[in-house]
N, C-alpha and C positions, 0 to 999 in steps of 0.2 A: 504494500500500500504506500503510495507516494503522498507525502505531506510536507508542509512548511509551517514553521511556527515562528512568529516575530515576537520580539520583546525589546524593552529598553525605552519605550516612549515615556512621555511625561510632560510636565509643565516647566518651562524654563523662561528666564527673562531674555530680552533681546541682548545679543552679544554672548550669550551662554553657549554651552555645548551639551550634546547628547551622543550616546553611542547606541545604535540599534543593532540587534542581532537577529539573524535568520538561521535557524537550525532546520535541516531538511533530512529526509530519509526516503528510501525506496527508489532512488535514482541511480543510474550509472553515470559516471563522471565524463564519459566520452562526449564531447561537444556540448556538455551541459553549461548553460549560462544561467546566472541568477541576477535578477533585476530588482531594484527598488523603485517603487512607484508611489505617488501620493495623490490624494484627492482632497481638495479644500471644499467647504460647503458651497454649493451652487456652482461648482466648476467641474470641468472634465478631469478625469484622471490623467496624470502625466508621468512620463518616465523621468526618473531622477538620475540613476546611475546603474550601470550593468557591469558584470565581470564574468569572464569565462573561467570555469574551474580548471581547465587544462592549461591553457597558455597564459592565463592571467590578464588577458586583454581587457581594457576598461573603456567605459564611455561615461561621460558626464554631460548633463544639460548645461547650457551656458551659465544659467543663473546660479549654479552651485560650484562652478569651477573655482578652485583656490580655497574653498571653504569646506567642502565635503571630501572624504576619502573613503573609497570602498576597498575592502580587502577580503581575503578568503583564507580558510584553514581547512584544507582537504582532509586532514586526519580527523577533524571533528565534524566534517560535513556542515560547515558553518560559513556564513558570509556576514561581514560587519559593515556598518555605515557610520563612520565618525563624522559628526556634524559640528562644525565650529562657527563662530560668529553668526549665530542664528538670528534670523529676522522674522518679524511677524508674518511676512508672506511665505515663510516656510511651514506655517501651520497647516496641518492636515492629517488625514489618516494614511499612514504609511504601510504599504503592502510589499512583501517580497513575492516574487514569482519565478518560476523555472521554465526553461524551454531548451530544446536541442537546437542550438544556434551556432553556426561556424564563426570562428573569431573574426574573419574578414567582414562578415555582415555585422557582427556586434560592434565593431569599431565605428561604424557610421550611424549607430543608433536605430535599431529596428523598432517598429511599432509594437505595441503591447500584444498584438495578435499573434506574434511569434512565441509568446509565453503562454503555456497552456495549463499550468497548475499554479494556484494562488493560495497564499495564506489568508488569515482572517484580518490581519492589520493590527497596527499599534498606533495610538493617537499621540501626535506631537503638537503641543500648543506653545507658541512663543508669544508671551504677553508680559507687559510690565507688572 
């Protein structure tokens, strides 16, 4: 059974930091990519950052470059999203998702349709 479980969300002040974790099971690591997505109230879900479990190829959306860092631990079947210098516009429900995506495609930021298994999400709220 494939599943992903997110953790690490919370309430933080602007400028603060959070570290999200995504632990997964039931997947083979060949061509496996894990992505972080977020959805703010009244807005569409958007891709934040992706990583390939094999090559370590990463992708970041422009608005988080330099502030967020994605990393992986293959031994623990886990992916992390370190979020620094958080802004109110980073608020949202953060999901991790998995898909079989080649690194070459991951590098250019595939749409969420390439990710076919999703976690339940963890809430991140950035507010004074």
